[in-house]
C-alpha positions as CSV (number, residue, x, y, z in Angstrom):
1,M,2.8,-6.4,-4.2
2,V,2.1,-8.2,-7.5
3,C,4.0,-11.3,-8.5
4,G,3.6,-14.2,-11.0
5,T,2.7,-16.9,-8.5
6,G,3.0,-14.8,-5.3
7,V,4.5,-17.6,-3.3
8,G,8.1,-16.3,-3.1
9,A,6.9,-12.7,-2.7
10,S,4.5,-13.8,0.1
11,I,7.3,-15.6,1.9
12,A,9.6,-12.6,1.7
13,A,7.0,-10.1,2.7
14,N,5.9,-12.1,5.7
15,K,9.5,-12.1,7.0
16,A,9.5,-8.2,7.1
17,K,8.3,-6.7,10.3
18,G,5.0,-4.9,9.8
19,I,4.3,-6.3,6.4
20,G,2.1,-9.3,5.6
21,A,1.1,-10.8,2.4
22,R,-1.0,-13.7,1.1
23,I,-1.9,-15.2,-2.2
24,V,-5.2,-14.1,-3.7
25,G,-7.1,-15.5,-6.7
26,A,-7.2,-13.9,-10.1
27,W,-10.8,-12.6,-9.7
28,L,-9.9,-10.7,-6.5
29,T,-6.7,-9.4,-8.1
30,N,-8.8,-8.0,-11.0
31,D,-11.3,-6.4,-8.7
32,L,-8.5,-4.8,-6.6
33,V,-6.6,-3.4,-9.7
34,K,-9.9,-2.1,-11.2
35,A,-10.8,-0.4,-7.9
36,W,-7.3,1.2,-7.6
37,L,-7.3,2.4,-11.2
38,E,-10.8,3.9,-10.9
39,A,-10.2,5.6,-7.5
40,E,-10.1,9.4,-7.4
41,F,-7.7,11.2,-5.3
42,S,-9.4,13.4,-2.7
43,T,-7.9,16.9,-1.9
44,D,-9.9,17.2,1.3
45,E,-7.9,18.4,4.3
46,D,-8.1,15.0,6.1
47,F,-6.5,13.2,3.1
48,R,-3.9,16.0,2.6
49,R,-2.8,15.6,6.2
50,R,-2.5,11.8,5.8
51,V,-0.4,12.2,2.7
52,A,1.8,14.7,4.5
53,K,2.3,12.1,7.3
54,L,3.3,9.5,4.8
55,Y,5.8,11.9,3.2
56,A,7.2,12.6,6.6
57,M,7.6,8.9,7.3
58,E,9.4,8.4,4.0
59,S,11.6,11.4,4.7
60,G,12.6,10.1,8.2
61,L,10.8,12.8,10.2
62,A,9.5,11.2,13.4
63,D,6.8,13.8,14.4
64,G,5.0,13.9,11.0
65,T,5.6,17.5,10.3
66,I,7.2,18.8,7.1
């Protein structure tokens, strides 16, 4: 989650079960964004299986199958 000051967003996120947030400095934010933008998606089977599980979670499938 990215927010102007992060205070309100952190408060809201910390109230949601299973989600936590905290405020980070500008230097860490820059490092995180740079790493995310430069990351390469892997098509290895392990990662494809994890992506399929995430898709199943978003689709409401409990057992992780598609």
